[in-house]
C-alpha positions in Angstrom: 105.7 18.0 110.5 108.4 18.7 113.1 106.2 21.2 114.9 103.3 18.8 115.0 105.6 16.0 116.1 107.1 18.0 118.9 103.7 19.3 120.2 102.2 15.8 119.9 105.0 14.2 121.8 105.0 16.7 124.6 101.2 16.6 124.8 101.3 12.8 124.9 103.8 12.9 127.8 101.6 15.4 129.7 98.5 13.3 129.0 100.2 10.1 130.2 101.2 11.9 133.5 97.5 12.8 133.8 96.5 9.2 133.2 98.9 8.1 135.9 97.1 10.4 138.3 93.9 9.1 136.9 95.0 5.5 137.7 95.7 6.6 141.2 92.2 8.1 141.5 90.7 4.9 140.1 92.7 2.9 142.7 91.4 5.1 145.5 87.8 4.9 144.2 87.9 1.1 143.9 90.0 0.2 147.0 88.2 -1.5 149.8 86.8 0.7 152.5 87.0 4.2 150.8 84.1 4.6 148.4 81.0 2.5 147.7 80.6 1.2 144.2 77.4 3.3 143.6 79.4 6.4 144.6 82.1 5.8 142.1 79.3 5.1 139.5 77.7 8.4 140.3 81.0 10.2 139.8 81.2 8.8 136.3 77.6 9.5 135.6 78.2 13.1 136.5 81.0 13.3 133.9 78.9 11.6 131.2 75.9 13.9 131.8 78.1 17.1 132.0 79.6 16.1 128.6 76.1 15.9 127.1 75.3 19.3 128.5 78.5 20.7 126.9 77.6 19.2 123.6 74.1 20.6 123.6 75.0 24.1 124.8 78.2 24.6 122.7 76.2 25.2 119.5 79.3 24.2 117.5 81.5 27.0 118.7 84.7 25.0 119.0 84.2 23.9 115.3 83.5 27.6 114.4 86.9 28.5 115.9 88.8 25.6 114.2 87.4 26.4 110.8 87.5 30.2 110.7 90.3 31.3 113.0 92.8 31.5 110.1 90.6 34.0 108.3 90.1 36.2 111.4 93.9 36.0 112.1 94.8 37.0 108.6 92.4 39.9 108.1 92.0 41.4 111.6 94.3 42.8 114.3 94.1 41.0 117.6 92.1 43.7 119.3 89.4 43.7 116.7 89.1 39.9 116.5 85.5 39.2 117.7 85.6 35.5 117.2 86.1 34.4 120.9 83.6 37.0 122.1 81.0 35.5 119.7 81.8 32.0 120.7 81.6 32.6 124.5 78.3 34.6 124.3 76.8 31.9 122.0 77.9 29.2 124.4 76.4 30.9 127.4 73.1 31.4 125.6 73.1 27.7 124.7 73.8 26.7 128.3 70.9 28.9 129.6 68.6 26.9 127.2 70.0 23.7 128.6 69.6 24.9 132.1 66.0 25.9 131.5 65.3 22.6 129.7 66.9 20.6 132.6 64.5 22.1 135.2 61.4 21.9 133.0 61.9 18.2 132.4 63.2 17.4 135.9 60.3 15.1 136.6 61.1 13.0 133.4 64.7 12.6 134.7 63.4 11.5 138.1 61.1 9.0 136.5 63.9 7.5 134.4 66.5 7.1 137.1 64.7 6.9 140.4 64.5 3.1 140.3 68.0 2.0 139.1 70.1 5.1 140.0 68.4 7.2 142.6 71.6 9.0 143.5 71.5 10.8 140.2 68.2 12.3 141.2 69.5 13.3 144.7 72.4 15.3 143.3 70.8 16.4 140.0 71.3 20.2 140.4 75.0 19.8 141.0 75.6 18.5 137.5 74.9 21.9 136.0 78.0 23.8 137.3 80.1 20.9 136.1 78.6 21.1 132.6 78.9 24.8 132.5 82.6 24.7 133.4 83.3 22.0 130.8 81.5 24.2 128.2 83.6 27.3 128.9 86.8 25.3 129.0 86.1 23.6 125.7 85.5 26.9 123.9 88.7 28.4 125.4 90.6 25.3 124.7 89.7 25.5 121.0 90.9 29.0 120.9 94.1 28.2 122.7 94.9 25.4 120.2 94.9 28.0 117.5 97.4 29.9 119.6 99.6 26.7 119.6 99.0 26.3 123.3 97.9 22.7 123.1 100.4 21.5 125.7 99.1 23.8 128.3 95.5 23.0 127.7 96.3 19.3 127.9 98.1 19.9 131.2 95.0 21.6 132.6 92.5 19.0 131.5 94.5 15.8 131.9 96.7 16.7 134.9 95.3 19.6 136.9 91.7 18.4 136.7 92.7 15.0 137.9 94.8 16.5 140.7 91.8 18.5 141.8 89.9 15.2 142.0 92.8 13.5 143.9 92.8 16.2 146.5 89.0 15.7 147.0 89.5 11.9 147.3 92.2 12.3 149.9 90.2 14.8 151.9 87.2 12.4 151.8 89.3 9.4 152.7 90.9 11.2 155.6 87.6 12.5 156.9 88.2 16.2 156.3 85.3 16.0 153.8 83.0 14.2 156.2 80.2 13.1 153.8 79.8 12.1 150.1 77.3 14.9 149.5 80.0 17.5 150.1 82.5 15.6 148.0 80.2 15.6 144.9 79.3 19.2 145.5 82.9 20.2 145.5 83.7 18.0 142.5 81.0 19.8 140.5 83.3 22.8 140.5 86.3 20.9 139.0 85.7 21.9 135.4 84.8 25.5 136.3 88.2 25.6 138.2 90.3 24.6 135.1 88.2 26.9 132.9 89.1 29.8 135.2 92.8 28.9 135.2 92.8 28.8 131.4 90.9 32.1 131.1 93.3 33.9 133.4 96.3 32.4 131.6 95.1 33.6 128.2 94.2 37.0 129.6 97.5 37.5 131.4 99.5 36.4 128.4 97.4 38.7 126.2 96.3 35.9 124.0 92.7 36.9 124.0 90.9 40.2 123.5 87.2 40.9 123.8 85.3 43.3 121.5 81.6 43.8 121.1 81.8 45.3 117.6 80.9 42.9 114.8 84.0 42.7 112.5 84.1 42.8 108.7 85.2 39.2 108.7 82.1 38.1 110.7 79.8 40.1 108.4 81.4 38.7 105.3 81.5 35.1 106.4 78.2 35.1 108.4 76.3 32.8 106.0 79.2 30.3 105.9 79.5 30.4 109.7 75.8 29.8 110.2 75.8 26.9 107.6 78.9 25.3 109.3 77.6 25.7 112.8 74.2 24.2 112.0 75.6 21.2 110.3 78.6 20.6 112.5 76.5 21.2 115.6 74.3 18.3 114.7 77.3 16.1 113.8 79.2 16.9 117.0 76.1 16.5 119.1 75.5 13.1 117.6 79.1 12.1 118.2 79.1 13.2 121.8 75.9 11.3 122.4 77.6 8.2 121.0 80.5 8.7 123.5 78.3 8.8 126.6 75.2 6.9 125.5 76.6 3.6 126.9 76.9 5.0 130.4 73.5 6.5 130.2 71.9 3.2 129.1 73.7 1.3 131.8 72.4 3.8 134.4 68.8 3.5 133.3 68.2 -0.1 132.3 70.3 -2.4 134.4 69.6 -3.5 138.0 72.0 -2.1 140.5 72.9 0.3 137.8 75.5 2.5 139.4 77.5 -0.5 140.7 77.7 -1.9 137.2 78.4 1.6 135.8 81.4 1.7 138.3 82.8 -1.5 136.8 82.2 -0.3 133.2 83.8 3.0 134.1 87.0 1.3 135.2 87.1 -0.3 131.8 86.4 3.0 130.1 89.2 4.8 132.1 91.7 2.1 131.4 90.8 2.0 127.7 91.0 5.8 127.5 94.7 5.5 128.4 95.2 4.0 125.0 93.8 7.2 123.4 96.3 9.6 125.0 98.4 10.2 121.8 95.2 10.9 119.8 94.4 14.0 121.9 97.9 15.3 121.6 98.0 14.7 117.8 94.6 16.3 117.2 95.5 19.4 119.3 98.8 19.8 117.5 97.5 19.2 113.9 94.1 21.0 113.9 95.5 24.5 113.2 97.9 23.1 110.5 95.0 21.3 108.8 92.9 24.5 108.8 95.7 26.4 107.1 96.5 23.6 104.7 92.9 23.5 103.4 93.0 27.3 103.1 96.2 27.1 101.1 95.1 24.0 99.2 98.2 22.2 100.4 97.0 18.6 99.8 100.5 17.2 100.2 100.6 18.4 103.8 97.1 17.0 104.5 98.1 13.6 103.1 101.2 13.6 105.2 99.4 14.5 108.4 96.7 11.9 107.7 99.1 9.0 107.1 101.5 9.8 109.9 98.8 10.4 112.4 97.4 6.9 111.5 100.7 4.9 111.9 101.9 6.9 114.9 98.6 6.4 116.8 98.4 2.8 115.7 101.8 2.0 117.1 101.0 3.6 120.4 97.5 2.1 120.6 98.5 -1.5 119.9 101.5 -1.4 122.3 99.6 0.0 125.2 96.5 -2.1 124.6 98.4 -5.3 124.7 100.5 -4.2 127.7 97.2 -3.5 129.6 95.7 -6.9 128.6 98.9 -8.7 129.7 98.6 -7.3 133.2 94.9 -6.5 133.9 93.9 -9.5 136.0 97.2 -9.4 138.0 96.7 -5.7 138.6 93.2 -6.1 140.1 94.3 -9.0 142.5 97.8 -7.6 143.3 96.6 -4.2 144.3 93.6 -5.7 146.2 90.8 -4.0 144.3 87.3 -5.2 144.8 86.7 -8.5 143.1 83.8 -7.1 141.1 86.3 -5.2 138.9 87.5 -8.4 137.4 84.3 -8.3 135.4 85.7 -5.4 133.5 88.3 -7.6 131.7 86.3 -8.3 128.5 84.9 -4.8 128.4 88.5 -3.5 128.5 89.3 -5.7 125.5 86.2 -4.5 123.5 86.8 -0.8 124.3 90.5 -1.2 123.7 89.9 -2.6 120.3 87.5 0.3 119.7 90.3 2.8 120.5 92.8 1.0 118.2 90.4 1.3 115.3 89.5 4.9 116.0 93.2 5.9 116.3 94.5 3.7 113.6 92.3 5.5 111.0 94.1 8.8 111.7 92.7 12.3 112.0 89.9 11.7 109.5 87.3 13.6 111.5 89.6 16.7 111.7 90.4 16.6 108.0 86.7 16.4 107.1 85.7 19.1 109.7 88.2 21.6 108.4 87.5 20.9 104.7 84.8 22.3 102.4 83.0 19.0 102.9 82.5 19.6 106.7 78.8 18.8 106.2 79.7 15.1 105.9 80.6 15.1 109.6 76.9 15.4 110.4 76.0 12.7 107.8 78.5 10.2 109.2 77.3 11.1 112.7 73.7 10.3 111.8 74.8 6.9 110.6 76.8 6.4 113.8 73.8 7.3 116.0 71.4 5.2 113.9 73.6 2.2 114.5 74.7 2.9 118.0 71.5 3.8 119.8 69.5 0.7 119.2 72.5 -1.5 119.3 73.6 -0.2 122.7 70.2 -0.5 124.1 69.5 -4.0 123.1 73.0 -5.4 123.6 73.2 -3.8 127.1 69.8 -5.2 128.1 70.8 -8.7 126.8 74.5 -8.9 127.8 75.0 -6.2 130.4 78.2 -4.1 130.4 79.9 -6.5 127.9 77.1 -5.8 125.4 77.6 -2.1 125.9 81.3 -2.5 125.0 80.5 -4.7 121.9 78.0 -2.0 120.7 80.8 0.6 120.9 83.2 -1.5 118.9 80.7 -2.3 116.1 79.4 1.3 115.8 82.8 3.1 115.9 84.2 0.6 113.3 81.3 1.4 110.9 81.7 5.1 111.6 85.4 5.2 110.7 84.9 3.0 107.7 82.4 5.4 106.2 84.8 8.4 106.8 87.8 6.5 105.2 85.7 5.7 102.1 84.5 9.3 101.9 88.0 10.8 102.0 89.3 8.3 99.4 86.4 9.0 97.0 86.7 12.8 97.3 90.4 13.4 97.7 92.1 10.1 97.1 93.3 10.3 100.7 93.7 7.1 102.8 95.6 6.5 106.0 97.1 3.0 105.5 100.2 1.5 104.2 101.9 -1.9 104.4 103.4 -0.8 107.7 99.9 -0.7 109.1 99.7 -4.5 108.7 103.2 -5.0 109.9 102.4 -3.0 113.1 99.4 -5.1 113.9 101.1 -8.5 113.2 104.2 -7.5 115.1 102.3 -6.3 118.1 100.3 -9.5 118.2 103.5 -11.6 118.0 105.1 -9.6 120.9 102.0 -10.3 123.0 102.0 -14.0 122.2 105.7 -14.4 123.2 105.4 -12.5 126.5 102.1 -14.1 127.4 103.4 -17.7 127.0 106.9 -17.1 128.5 105.5 -15.5 131.7 102.1 -17.1 132.0 103.0 -18.9 135.2 104.3 -15.8 136.9 101.9 -13.6 138.9 101.9 -10.7 141.3 104.3 -7.8 141.0 107.1 -9.9 139.7 105.0 -11.3 136.9 103.7 -7.8 136.0 107.2 -6.3 136.0 108.7 -9.2 133.9 105.9 -9.2 131.3 105.9 -5.4 131.0 109.7 -5.1 130.7 109.9 -7.9 128.1 107.0 -6.6 126.0 108.2 -2.9 126.1 111.7 -3.9 125.2 110.7 -6.3 122.4 108.1 -4.0 120.9 110.1 -0.8 121.0 113.1 -2.5 119.5 111.1 -4.0 116.7 109.3 -0.7 115.9 112.6 1.1 115.7 114.4 -1.6 113.7 111.6 -1.9 111.1 111.2 1.9 111.0 107.4 1.5 111.2 107.0 5.3 111.5 109.1 8.0 109.9 108.8 9.9 113.1 110.5 7.3 115.3 114.1 7.9 114.4 113.9 11.7 114.5 112.5 11.4 118.0 115.3 9.0 119.0 117.9 11.4 117.5 116.4 14.4 119.3 116.4 12.5 122.6 120.0 11.4 122.1 121.0 15.0 121.4 119.3 16.3 124.5 121.0 13.6 126.6 124.4 14.5 125.1 124.7 11.1 123.5 125.0 12.6 120.0 126.6 15.7 118.7 124.2 18.4 117.7 
């Protein structure tokens, strides 16, 4: 667990640095006089559609790497390991199919978006390089995680990618990039840029080798690989659709769609800050889970499951309530456009969604690396069956707030199904009495800080509320020892600062 804990903590720090840069980007996007709301909406629509392209074209190659890498590693020397070669070639073939489909059905896209979001039609072809870059990066990232390079990949995706965007925003605001068309064209190469950086890094450090000879492992496991990829592809595709469907529905069914998508995207970006530790924990734990299943080490799987749950829940509850305490003041104090106050209730709904998803631990990764990986597709079908109609009708009826409510309901049902499955099959469940203690204590801290500082506003109010909440919450979490990883982390920090003998 110390290796997972260390990588998770470092990754979380890196990811939060990235989110800090992301907040700066949001500020610049939403500040008066820089970008128009539809332009910010288009930026987020590009990311949503590129994510869809990646999901369709990946053909489950990341899952193939997660599941079978230990077998390749054990039975083949590095220079004869053909797994990454297969994954990249398959992904490229998948993208070529997506590319062809995109141009064949271009008129259908125009018909769908020309009324409410005509900007998507104008810049349609520039989405494809963004999607291709994300595809290649995702495959390389999966391989790098197996090399225990999750910290570096998180730096690339969470920090360097956002810095690339920051540079473009500054150049646009200063007039060096003199029109939005050039801005969005350059942005379409942001994912290809970090994919190239990761590829060069892995090549220079001799972490990857390419071979075009089919290995004995591939031949022996070919049927299992095909079965996994067919089932997991459907499941991961379904899950990815669920992640971006709300943005696509807003873009296509609401009047002034890109302006409303801009407001919704602010809520999405703020809520995604809550999820930072999840990415770090998943990246650090996936290789350990793969090996634990191979070695039939149920004790380790149980430990990872329960600790991932409580650790993520502590972070999620704390950050969510800190955001809610200060959201309205932040919009007014930093002079963002008044329309972004409409994101408040969406932030609450999406934030609760993140808490539920994180508080249930790494259940998706446990299932995906087990012999019951087919259940990922089954649970994904349930998710999509609930989410698609719910998102469509609630968004049409209640606008962006309805889209947030649909996410909360759907993800809650999705995680409940997976919890019940793991309990029935393996007697694994992520909760303990400390789960309840964490939720109740976080709520109490929120109530105390809200009522004490409710009459303070501006920077002074934000600072006082934040400092009081962080101090009270951190002290309580440590005192009650809500997570077995808290005190080892504190001890490690004390040693590094020279406050405690090694």
